[in-house]
C-alpha positions as CSV (number, residue, x, y, z in Angstrom):
1,M,23.5,19.7,15.9
2,T,22.2,21.9,12.8
3,V,19.1,21.1,11.0
4,A,19.4,21.0,7.3
5,A,18.1,24.1,5.9
6,V,15.6,22.0,3.4
7,N,14.8,18.6,3.9
8,R,16.0,16.3,1.2
9,I,12.4,14.8,0.8
10,D,11.2,18.3,0.1
11,R,13.8,18.9,-2.4
12,L,13.3,15.7,-3.9
13,F,9.4,16.4,-4.9
14,E,10.1,20.0,-5.9
15,D,9.6,18.8,-9.5
16,R,6.3,17.1,-9.7
17,S,6.5,16.4,-13.2
18,R,9.0,13.5,-12.7
19,K,7.7,10.4,-10.6
20,R,9.9,9.1,-8.0
21,F,10.9,5.5,-7.4
22,I,11.1,4.3,-3.6
23,P,12.3,1.0,-2.8
24,F,12.1,-0.5,0.8
25,I,14.8,-3.1,2.2
26,T,15.3,-4.2,5.8
27,V,18.3,-3.3,7.5
28,G,20.8,-6.1,8.3
29,D,19.1,-8.5,5.9
30,P,20.9,-10.8,5.1
31,T,23.8,-8.6,6.6
32,L,24.7,-5.0,7.2
33,E,27.4,-5.1,4.5
34,A,24.6,-6.3,2.2
35,T,22.4,-3.6,2.8
36,Y,25.1,-1.1,2.4
37,Q,25.9,-2.3,-1.1
38,L,22.5,-2.9,-2.1
39,A,21.4,0.7,-0.9
40,H,24.2,1.9,-3.4
41,A,23.2,-0.1,-6.1
42,M,19.4,0.8,-6.1
43,V,20.5,4.4,-6.1
44,E,22.5,3.5,-9.3
45,A,19.5,1.6,-10.5
46,G,17.3,4.7,-10.3
47,A,16.0,4.8,-6.7
48,D,15.3,8.4,-5.7
49,L,14.6,7.8,-2.1
50,I,15.2,4.4,-0.1
51,E,13.2,3.3,2.8
52,L,15.3,1.3,5.4
53,G,13.3,-1.1,7.6
54,I,14.2,-1.5,11.3
55,P,13.5,-5.3,12.0
56,Y,10.7,-5.9,14.6
57,S,9.7,-9.1,16.4
58,D,6.0,-8.3,15.7
59,P,5.6,-6.5,12.5
60,L,1.6,-6.3,12.2
61,A,1.7,-4.4,9.0
62,D,4.1,-6.6,7.3
63,G,3.2,-9.8,5.2
64,P,5.5,-12.9,5.3
65,T,8.0,-12.0,2.9
66,I,9.1,-8.9,5.0
67,Q,8.3,-11.1,8.2
68,R,11.0,-13.4,7.1
69,A,13.4,-10.6,6.4
70,S,12.8,-9.1,9.8
71,Q,13.6,-12.5,11.4
72,R,17.0,-12.8,9.3
73,A,17.9,-9.3,10.5
74,L,17.0,-9.8,14.0
75,A,19.1,-13.1,14.2
76,N,22.1,-10.6,13.4
77,N,20.7,-8.7,16.5
78,I,20.2,-5.5,14.2
79,S,18.6,-2.5,16.0
80,I,17.9,1.3,15.8
81,I,21.5,2.1,16.5
82,D,22.7,-0.1,13.5
83,A,20.2,1.4,11.3
84,L,21.4,4.9,12.2
85,Q,25.2,3.9,12.0
86,L,24.2,2.6,8.5
87,V,22.6,6.0,7.4
88,K,25.7,7.7,8.7
89,R,27.8,5.3,6.6
90,L,25.8,5.8,3.5
91,R,26.1,9.7,3.9
92,D,29.8,9.6,4.7
93,S,30.2,7.6,1.4
94,G,28.5,10.4,-0.5
95,M,25.0,9.3,-0.9
96,E,22.6,12.3,-1.4
97,A,19.5,10.2,-2.1
98,S,16.6,10.6,0.6
99,L,16.7,8.1,3.3
100,V,13.6,7.2,5.5
101,L,13.6,4.9,8.1
102,F,10.4,2.3,8.7
103,S,10.0,1.6,12.2
104,Y,7.3,0.3,14.5
105,F,6.6,2.4,17.4
106,N,7.8,0.2,20.4
107,P,11.5,0.3,19.4
108,V,11.2,4.1,19.2
109,L,9.8,4.5,22.5
110,Q,12.2,2.2,24.1
111,Y,14.8,4.4,22.4
112,G,13.5,7.4,23.5
113,V,11.4,9.4,21.3
114,E,13.2,12.7,21.6
115,R,16.6,11.1,21.3
116,F,15.5,9.2,18.3
117,F,14.6,12.2,16.4
118,A,17.6,13.9,17.4
119,D,19.6,11.3,16.2
120,L,17.8,10.8,12.8
121,A,18.9,14.3,12.1
122,T,22.4,13.8,13.4
123,Y,23.0,10.5,11.5
124,G,21.7,12.1,8.0
125,A,18.0,10.7,7.8
126,D,15.3,12.4,6.3
127,G,12.0,11.0,7.6
128,V,10.6,8.1,9.3
129,V,7.5,5.8,8.7
130,I,5.9,4.5,11.9
131,P,2.8,2.4,10.6
132,D,1.4,1.5,14.0
133,L,1.2,5.3,15.4
134,P,-2.1,6.7,14.6
135,I,-2.4,10.4,14.1
136,E,-4.4,10.7,17.3
137,E,-1.4,9.8,19.2
138,N,1.7,11.1,17.1
139,G,1.8,14.8,18.7
140,P,4.9,14.0,20.7
141,A,6.7,12.4,17.9
142,V,5.5,15.1,15.3
143,E,6.8,17.7,17.8
144,A,10.1,16.1,18.1
145,A,10.5,15.5,14.4
146,K,9.6,19.2,13.5
147,K,12.2,20.3,16.1
148,N,14.9,18.2,14.1
149,G,13.9,18.9,10.7
150,I,12.6,15.4,10.1
151,H,9.3,14.3,8.4
152,V,6.9,11.7,10.2
153,I,5.3,10.1,7.0
154,S,1.8,9.4,7.5
155,L,0.1,6.3,5.8
156,V,-3.4,6.7,4.3
157,A,-5.5,3.6,3.3
158,P,-8.8,3.3,1.5
159,T,-11.2,4.5,4.2
160,S,-13.8,7.3,4.8
161,E,-13.6,10.7,3.0
162,S,-13.3,12.5,6.5
163,R,-10.6,10.3,7.7
164,I,-8.5,10.7,4.4
165,Q,-8.9,14.3,4.7
166,T,-7.9,14.6,8.3
167,I,-4.7,12.7,7.4
168,G,-4.1,14.6,4.3
169,E,-4.1,17.8,6.1
170,Q,-1.7,16.8,8.7
171,A,0.9,15.1,6.4
172,T,4.4,16.2,6.0
173,G,7.2,15.2,3.5
174,F,4.9,12.8,1.5
175,L,1.6,10.7,2.1
176,Y,2.2,7.1,1.9
177,C,-0.9,5.8,0.2
178,V,-1.6,2.2,1.1
179,S,-2.9,0.5,-2.3
180,S,-5.0,-2.2,-0.5
181,L,-6.0,-2.9,2.9
182,G,-4.3,-5.6,4.8
183,V,-0.5,-6.5,5.2
184,T,2.5,-5.6,2.9
185,G,3.0,-8.1,0.2
186,A,3.2,-8.6,-3.7
187,R,-0.1,-9.0,-5.2
188,A,-1.1,-10.2,-8.8
189,S,-3.4,-7.2,-9.4
190,L,-4.2,-3.8,-7.7
191,R,-7.7,-2.6,-6.7
192,E,-9.9,-1.5,-9.5
193,D,-10.9,1.7,-7.6
194,L,-7.2,2.4,-6.8
195,S,-7.2,5.5,-9.1
196,D,-10.3,6.8,-7.5
197,F,-8.8,6.5,-4.1
198,L,-5.4,8.3,-5.1
199,S,-7.2,11.1,-6.6
200,R,-9.3,11.4,-3.3
201,V,-6.0,11.5,-1.5
202,K,-4.5,14.1,-3.7
203,A,-7.5,16.4,-3.2
204,S,-6.8,16.2,0.6
205,T,-3.4,17.3,0.8
206,K,-0.8,19.8,-0.3
207,V,2.0,17.4,0.1
208,P,3.3,14.9,-2.6
209,T,1.8,11.2,-2.6
210,A,3.4,8.0,-3.2
211,V,1.7,4.6,-3.4
212,G,2.9,1.3,-2.0
213,F,1.7,-2.3,-0.4
214,G,1.4,-4.8,-3.2
215,I,3.2,-3.2,-6.0
216,S,5.7,-5.9,-7.5
217,T,6.1,-5.6,-11.2
218,P,7.2,-3.0,-13.7
219,E,3.4,-3.2,-15.3
220,Q,2.1,-2.2,-12.0
221,V,4.4,0.4,-11.5
222,K,3.4,2.0,-14.8
223,A,-0.3,1.4,-14.2
224,V,-0.1,3.7,-11.1
225,A,2.5,6.2,-12.0
226,P,-0.1,8.8,-13.7
227,H,-2.0,8.9,-10.3
228,T,0.9,9.5,-8.0
229,D,4.3,11.2,-7.2
230,G,6.2,8.4,-6.2
231,V,5.5,4.3,-6.3
232,I,7.3,2.2,-3.4
233,V,7.9,-1.4,-3.9
234,G,9.1,-3.4,-1.0
235,S,8.1,-7.1,-0.6
236,A,9.2,-8.0,-4.4
237,I,12.9,-6.5,-3.9
238,V,12.8,-8.3,-0.5
239,L,12.0,-11.6,-2.2
240,E,14.8,-11.1,-4.7
241,I,17.1,-10.4,-1.6
242,E,15.9,-13.6,0.0
243,R,16.5,-15.6,-3.2
244,H,20.1,-14.5,-3.4
245,E,20.8,-14.6,0.5
246,E,23.5,-17.2,0.4
247,Q,25.4,-15.2,-2.2
248,L,24.9,-12.1,-0.4
249,R,26.5,-13.6,2.6
250,D,29.5,-14.9,0.7
251,P,32.0,-12.1,-0.1
252,A,33.2,-14.0,-3.1
253,Q,29.7,-14.1,-4.6
254,S,28.2,-10.8,-3.1
255,E,29.0,-8.7,-5.9
256,E,27.4,-10.6,-8.6
257,A,24.1,-11.2,-6.3
258,V,24.1,-7.4,-5.9
259,A,24.3,-6.7,-9.7
260,K,21.4,-9.2,-10.2
261,I,19.1,-7.4,-7.8
262,K,20.1,-3.9,-9.4
263,T,18.9,-5.1,-12.6
264,F,15.5,-6.3,-11.1
265,V,15.2,-2.7,-9.4
266,Q,16.3,-1.1,-12.7
267,Q,13.4,-2.6,-14.5
268,L,11.1,-1.3,-11.9
269,A,12.4,2.1,-11.7
270,S,12.7,2.5,-15.7
271,A,8.9,1.7,-15.8
272,L,8.3,5.4,-14.3
273,Q,10.3,7.3,-17.0
């Protein structure tokens, strides 16, 4: 296995003047084929990096929308190996966008930490978000990631100055800024002190920042854009997928459903331009 000379995430954020759009979808929701088609559609719609969620039975950081997506994917018996094979299929089809897996730590532990990071590199992923792995305990994962040229993306929430500083100093790839405390999910409004939090995070780190959790409309994307390098939208897109679940499962209707979701993603991504 050869480690890529420069990680795609590092290349992506070389030009900080352009804001990056990062959608999240759950692998295998409602089918693996739908996820493959949607990933391509989202890149065409303006996505710079795609977060691919590995379904888990006890997703503590996720709100009801992504929990339901996880249940739909688990009903298809989706596992880490399916997510890795999806990444490989996307790379084999010519996709150059950055691909980051989102997984709770238990599946990674069961798969084997060393093996997981070696396979991320082999199959063509660029990074991983592990929301329930605190920085105090991530040493072995970070070590294995470094060995394979993979970024472990840290999450930082509105918390104490010293905590933000510690996370910011250790961050690699980009720093995932949690816009609001609690679980993922679309919210009607964003915190009033969000820009203050984001400027504190920026001051703590050399890596780019991307903000997520609760961003669901083009207006919200536009509002946070001046304060960050990237914007992450998850639940709002997953909700659109849920609305079109039946069509996405039906080969005769899936193309039309993918086109509708692509339009929705386009509206979000274009709010950054």
